[in-house]
C-alpha positions in Angstrom: 2.1 -60.0 10.7 -1.3 -58.9 9.4 -2.6 -55.3 9.3 -6.3 -55.0 10.1 -8.4 -53.3 7.4 -10.5 -50.4 8.9 -13.5 -51.5 6.9 -16.0 -53.9 8.6 -14.3 -57.2 9.1 -17.3 -59.3 10.4 -17.9 -61.3 7.2 -14.3 -62.5 7.0 -14.5 -63.6 10.6 -17.8 -65.3 10.0 -16.5 -67.4 7.1 -13.8 -68.9 9.4 -16.0 -69.4 12.5 -18.9 -70.6 10.3 -16.7 -73.3 9.0 -15.7 -74.2 12.5 -19.4 -74.3 13.5 -20.1 -76.8 10.8 -17.1 -79.0 11.8 -18.2 -79.0 15.4 -21.7 -79.9 14.5 -20.5 -82.8 12.4 -18.4 -84.1 15.2 -21.3 -84.0 17.6 -23.5 -85.7 15.1 -21.0 -88.5 14.7 -20.6 -88.8 18.4 -24.4 -89.0 18.8 -24.7 -91.7 16.2 -22.2 -93.9 18.0 -24.6 -94.8 20.8 -23.7 -96.8 23.8 -22.4 -95.7 27.2 -19.3 -93.6 27.9 -16.0 -95.5 27.8 -14.1 -96.2 31.0 -11.5 -93.6 30.0 -14.0 -90.7 29.5 -13.7 -88.0 32.3 -16.3 -88.3 34.9 -17.8 -91.5 33.5 -19.4 -94.0 35.9 -17.1 -96.7 34.6 -14.0 -94.8 35.8 -14.3 -96.6 39.1 -13.8 -95.6 42.7 -10.5 -94.2 43.6 -9.4 -93.4 40.1 -8.7 -89.9 39.0 -10.6 -88.4 36.0 -8.0 -87.2 33.5 -8.9 -83.7 32.4 -7.2 -81.6 29.7 -7.4 -77.8 30.1 -6.3 -75.3 27.4 -4.5 -72.4 29.0 -2.2 -69.5 28.0 1.5 -69.1 29.0 0.7 -65.9 30.9 0.7 -64.9 34.6 -3.1 -64.9 34.8 -3.4 -68.7 34.8 -1.0 -69.1 37.8 -3.8 -70.5 40.1 -4.2 -73.5 37.8 -0.5 -74.5 38.2 -0.5 -73.7 42.0 -3.8 -75.6 42.5 -2.3 -78.7 40.7 0.8 -78.5 42.9 -1.2 -78.1 46.1 -3.4 -81.1 45.3 -6.7 -79.2 45.1 -7.7 -80.9 41.8 -6.5 -84.3 43.0 -8.7 -83.8 46.1 -11.6 -83.4 43.7 -10.7 -86.6 41.9 -9.1 -84.8 38.9 -5.8 -85.4 37.2 -4.9 -82.2 35.2 -3.2 -82.0 31.9 -2.5 -78.3 31.1 -2.1 -77.5 27.4 -0.6 -74.0 26.6 -1.9 -72.2 23.5 -1.1 -68.8 21.8 -4.5 -67.4 22.3 -8.0 -68.1 23.6 -9.5 -68.2 20.1 -7.4 -71.4 19.5 -8.7 -73.0 22.7 -12.4 -72.6 21.9 -12.5 -75.2 19.0 -10.4 -77.7 21.1 -13.0 -77.5 23.8 -16.1 -77.6 21.5 -14.8 -80.7 19.7 -14.0 -82.5 22.9 -10.2 -82.5 22.6 -10.1 -80.5 25.8 -12.7 -80.7 28.6 -12.1 -77.2 29.8 -10.4 -74.0 28.6 -9.3 -70.5 29.5 -10.2 -67.7 27.0 -10.7 -64.0 26.9 -14.3 -62.9 27.2 -14.7 -61.7 23.6 -13.6 -65.0 22.1 -16.4 -66.7 24.1 -19.0 -64.0 23.1 -18.0 -64.6 19.5 -18.3 -68.4 19.9 -21.9 -67.9 21.3 -22.6 -65.5 18.5 -21.8 -68.3 16.1 -23.9 -70.8 18.0 -20.9 -72.8 19.2 -21.8 -75.0 22.2 -19.7 -73.4 25.0 -20.6 -72.6 28.6 -18.7 -70.3 31.0 -18.3 -72.0 34.3 -16.1 -69.5 36.2 -14.4 -66.2 36.2 -10.7 -66.5 35.1 -9.0 -63.2 35.8 -9.9 -59.6 36.5 -8.6 -56.1 36.3 -6.6 -54.6 39.2 -8.8 -51.5 38.9 -5.6 -49.4 38.9 -5.0 -47.5 35.6 -1.3 -47.7 34.8 -0.9 -50.7 37.0 -3.2 -53.3 35.3 -2.0 -56.7 34.0 -3.1 -55.9 30.4 -2.5 -52.4 29.0 -1.3 -50.4 26.0 2.3 -49.4 26.0 4.4 -47.1 23.8 7.9 -45.7 23.7 8.5 -42.2 25.0 9.4 -40.8 21.6 6.2 -42.1 20.0 4.2 -38.9 20.7 1.5 -41.0 22.3 0.5 -39.8 25.8 -3.1 -41.2 26.1 -5.8 -43.2 24.4 -6.9 -40.5 22.0 -3.4 -40.4 20.5 -3.8 -44.0 19.3 -6.1 -42.8 16.4 -4.1 -42.9 13.2 -1.4 -45.1 14.8 -0.5 -48.8 14.5 -1.1 -50.9 17.6 0.1 -54.5 18.1 -2.6 -56.9 19.3 -2.4 -60.7 19.8 -5.6 -61.4 17.8 -7.5 -59.2 15.3 -11.3 -58.5 15.7 -11.2 -59.6 19.3 -10.7 -58.5 22.9 -7.9 -55.9 22.3 -9.7 -54.2 19.4 -12.9 -53.7 21.3 -11.4 -52.4 24.5 -8.9 -50.1 22.8 -11.5 -48.6 20.6 -13.7 -48.0 23.6 -10.9 -46.2 25.4 -10.1 -44.1 22.3 -13.7 -43.1 21.9 -14.1 -42.3 25.6 -11.0 -40.0 25.4 -12.4 -38.1 22.4 -10.5 -39.9 19.6 -11.8 -41.6 16.5 -11.8 -45.4 17.2 -12.2 -46.1 13.4 -8.7 -44.6 12.8 -6.8 -47.1 14.9 -4.8 -49.6 12.9 -4.2 -53.0 14.4 -1.4 -55.5 13.6 -1.5 -59.1 14.8 1.7 -60.0 16.7 2.1 -62.8 19.3 2.6 -61.4 22.8 6.2 -62.7 23.1 7.2 -60.7 20.0 5.7 -57.4 21.0 8.6 -56.0 23.0 11.0 -56.4 20.1 8.4 -55.1 17.6 7.9 -52.0 19.6 11.6 -51.4 20.2 12.3 -51.7 16.4 9.5 -49.2 15.6 7.4 -51.8 13.7 4.4 -50.6 15.6 3.6 -47.4 17.5 2.1 -49.1 20.5 1.3 -52.6 21.8 -1.6 -54.1 23.7 0.3 -56.3 26.0 -0.1 -58.5 29.1 2.3 -59.8 31.7 5.1 -60.7 31.7 5.6 -58.9 28.4 4.1 -55.6 29.7 6.9 -55.3 32.3 9.5 -56.2 29.7 8.4 -53.3 27.6 8.5 -51.0 30.7 12.0 -52.2 31.5 13.1 -51.3 28.0 11.9 -47.7 28.5 8.3 -48.0 27.4 5.4 -46.3 29.2 1.7 -47.1 29.7 -0.5 -44.9 27.5 -3.9 -46.6 28.0 -5.6 -48.9 30.5 -8.6 -50.3 28.4 -9.9 -52.7 31.0 -10.3 -50.1 33.7 -12.0 -47.8 31.1 -14.5 -50.5 30.3 -15.9 -51.2 33.8 -15.0 -51.4 37.5 -13.9 -54.9 38.6 -13.8 -55.9 34.9 -13.3 -59.6 34.1 -11.0 -60.2 31.2 -11.2 -64.0 30.8 -13.2 -67.0 31.8 -12.9 -70.7 32.2 -15.4 -72.6 30.1 -16.5 -76.1 28.9 -18.7 -77.4 26.1 -22.4 -78.1 26.3 -21.6 -81.8 25.6 -19.2 -82.1 28.7 -21.7 -80.2 30.9 -24.6 -82.5 29.8 -22.6 -85.7 30.2 -20.6 -84.9 33.3 -22.2 -82.0 35.3 -20.6 -83.5 38.5 -17.1 -83.3 36.9 -17.7 -79.7 36.0 -18.7 -78.8 39.5 -15.7 -80.6 41.0 -13.4 -78.8 38.5 -15.0 -75.5 39.5 -14.6 -76.3 43.2 -10.9 -77.0 42.8 -10.4 -73.9 40.6 -11.9 -71.6 43.2 -9.7 -73.1 45.9 -6.8 -72.3 43.7 -8.0 -68.7 43.2 -8.1 -68.3 47.0 -4.7 -69.9 47.5 -3.1 -67.7 44.8 -4.6 -64.6 46.2 -3.2 -65.3 49.6 0.2 -66.5 48.4 1.6 -63.9 46.0 5.2 -65.1 46.7 4.3 -68.5 45.3 2.6 -67.0 42.3 5.8 -65.1 41.5 7.8 -68.3 41.9 5.7 -70.6 39.7 5.4 -68.2 36.8 9.2 -68.5 36.4 8.5 -72.1 35.4 5.5 -72.3 33.0 5.7 -68.7 31.7 9.5 -68.7 31.5 9.8 -65.5 33.5 13.2 -64.6 35.0 13.3 -64.2 38.8 14.1 -60.5 38.3 11.0 -60.0 36.1 8.8 -62.2 38.3 9.3 -59.8 41.2 8.1 -56.8 39.2 5.1 -58.0 37.1 1.6 -56.8 38.0 -0.6 -59.5 39.5 -4.1 -59.9 38.2 -7.1 -60.2 40.6 -8.8 -63.6 40.9 -12.4 -63.4 41.8 -14.7 -66.5 41.5 -17.8 -64.4 40.8 -18.5 -63.1 37.3 -19.1 -59.3 37.0 -22.1 -59.4 34.8 -22.4 -55.6 34.4 -18.8 -55.5 33.1 -19.5 -58.4 30.7 -22.6 -56.6 29.4 -20.6 -53.4 28.8 -18.1 -55.5 26.8 -20.8 -57.2 24.8 -22.4 -53.9 24.0 -19.1 -52.5 22.7 -18.4 -55.7 20.7 -21.7 -55.3 18.9 -21.1 -51.6 18.4 -17.7 -52.1 16.8 -19.0 -54.9 14.5 -17.4 -57.9 16.2 -20.7 -59.4 17.2 -23.9 -59.6 15.0 -26.3 -60.4 17.8 -27.0 -59.3 21.3 -25.3 -61.9 23.6 -27.5 -64.2 25.7 -25.7 -64.0 29.0 -28.1 -66.3 30.8 -27.4 -69.0 28.3 -23.7 -68.4 28.3 -23.0 -68.6 32.0 -23.5 -71.7 34.1 -24.7 -70.7 37.6 
C-alpha cells in the first residue's frame, strides 16, 4: 500500500502522465506514417463488409455500475448496431485511459477525474456518454466512505487527521472526500490517503489498517454487513444528480469511425434504459462478472443510469480538482465532451 504525502503531489503525477503522453504521441505518429487505408479488421472500416460485426474492445471495471454493458450484450443491443463486444476488466479507470488512447481498446469506462486529468495532460480522449450517476440519497449511494463504529468517525469533518483507503491516489476519491470534509468544517489537508484496491478494503478496514474506506458496490455493502457504517457521501455533497464516471473513446477512433462511435452510443443508451427498468436482471448479472453472491446482490445499492451528462456537476468537480492541486489547468468541457 502507498500512503499519500500531504504536500502537493502534482509534479509526481505529471512525470508519469507526461511519459504516457509522449508514448501516445509516438504511437500516433507511427500510425500516421504508415499511410494506406484501414485494414479489413479495423472496427468500423468500410472493408469490414456488409453483414459482418465490428469487433470492439471496451475497458470496464468489475463493479456494479457497468451492469448495463453486460445486459446490453446479452440482450443483443450491440449486435443490433453491428457491434461484437469484448469487455476487458481493469482495476481502475486510470489504467483504462492509456489503453484507449493507444488504440488497444476502442472505448473505455473511467471515473470523471481520470478523464479530466487525461485532458489536462493533452491526451486525445473524448467523452461520448454518461456512465453512472449518484442516487442523490446520502447514506444510500453506490460509492461512499465507510468506517467501523469504534473509529470515532461520525461525519466528514472527523476524517481530518485520519487514514482513508482509496482505490487510486490523487484522483476521484481524494477530491470528493476533501470537498466533503471542507464543507463540513474540517481541514481537507489533514486527510491521509492510502491506496488499496477495492476488493481489499473490507479486510483492511476490519483489521484496523485504515480508519475509513472510500468504497463502491459490492464492497460497500460487504463493509456494512461486517458492522461498518457510512460516515460520508461525497458524491451527493458535490452536486445533485452527480455523474461519477463516463464512457469515452480516443480522438483517433472518433476521427476514423464517427459512425461506429454513434452506433456504440445508441446501443449503450438502450442498455441504460433496459437496466433501469429491469433491476432484477441487474442483480442477477452482477453475480457473474462482479463475483457477487446472491445474498449480497439482493442488498447492494443500485447506481442511476442517465444518458445525459450533468455539466454543472462536472464543472463543480473540475473546480475542486484544480483547487486541490490535481489539475493544473481549467478543463475545456466543450472539447472534452462529444455532443
